[in-house]
C-alpha atoms as one frame of an Amber mdcrd trajectory, in Angstrom:
protein
 -35.203  45.600 -86.350 -35.658  47.631 -89.510 -35.342  50.830 -87.472 -32.091
  49.574 -85.919 -30.679  48.784 -89.333 -31.697  52.245 -90.616 -30.126  53.986
 -87.609 -26.864  52.098 -88.087 -26.752  53.223 -91.728 -26.003  56.721 -90.400
 -22.676  55.446 -89.014 -19.894  57.508 -90.530 -22.229  60.442 -91.142 -23.313
  61.119 -87.565 -20.948  60.749 -84.594 -20.410  57.098 -83.699 -21.250  57.594
 -80.019 -24.648  59.074 -80.961 -25.422  56.161 -83.292 -24.369  53.600 -80.692
 -26.440  55.329 -78.021 -29.571  55.496 -80.142 -29.203  52.146 -81.894 -27.806
  49.960 -79.151 -28.626  51.575 -75.821 -32.073  52.744 -76.731 -33.466  50.530
 -79.520 -31.715  47.239 -78.894 -31.518  47.226 -75.106 -34.888  48.841 -74.387
 -37.126  47.321 -77.050 -35.625  44.656 -79.282 -33.932  42.668 -76.542 -37.216
  42.347 -74.630 -38.835  40.885 -77.723 -35.924  38.527 -78.355 -35.854  37.318
 -74.738 -39.600  36.664 -74.774 -39.411  34.649 -77.996 -39.318  30.909 -77.221
 -35.907  29.388 -77.860 -35.720  27.930 -81.325 -35.133  28.854 -84.964 -37.153
  32.081 -84.753 -35.131  33.370 -81.797 -31.858  32.440 -83.490 -32.921  34.206
 -86.690 -33.744  37.405 -84.783 -30.333  37.365 -83.112 -28.579  36.799 -86.439
 -30.427  39.788 -87.933 -29.320  42.024 -85.059 -25.699  40.930 -85.476 -25.881
  41.493 -89.248 -26.895  45.134 -88.657 -23.816  45.994 -86.632 -20.863  47.607
 -88.420 -17.717  45.467 -88.244 -15.515  48.500 -87.594 -17.110  48.922 -84.158
 -15.404  45.668 -83.130 -12.000  46.046 -84.784 -10.154  47.496 -81.802 -11.711
  45.237 -79.159  -9.686  42.584 -77.400 -10.563  38.970 -78.075 -13.465  37.824
 -75.926 -14.732  41.334 -75.221 -17.618  43.329 -76.633 -19.073  46.800 -76.691
 -20.508  47.894 -73.329 -23.912  48.431 -74.967 -23.981  44.795 -76.121 -23.322
  43.102 -72.767 -26.989  42.174 -72.196 -27.382  40.908 -75.763 -24.213  38.805
 -75.417 -25.442  37.343 -72.124 -28.641  36.306 -73.859 -26.665  34.659 -76.666
 -24.608  32.706 -74.139 -27.763  31.334 -72.524
């Protein structure tokens, strides 16, 4: 999670698509999401999800329609809905 937050700090310095690919497609979807899914449901799982959401820059979501998300976050959102 610390690595994800450090990668996202480069937003605005490095191209956004590169940051989203590395941070969301590679770190979140390949590694962090597996850990989150395998954590038993409860306060610890909720806290991990909150920390992931806190890392994400708000500007990535400004132009999205209501009820939609970034393509890289579909799996994470499905987990949250469960």
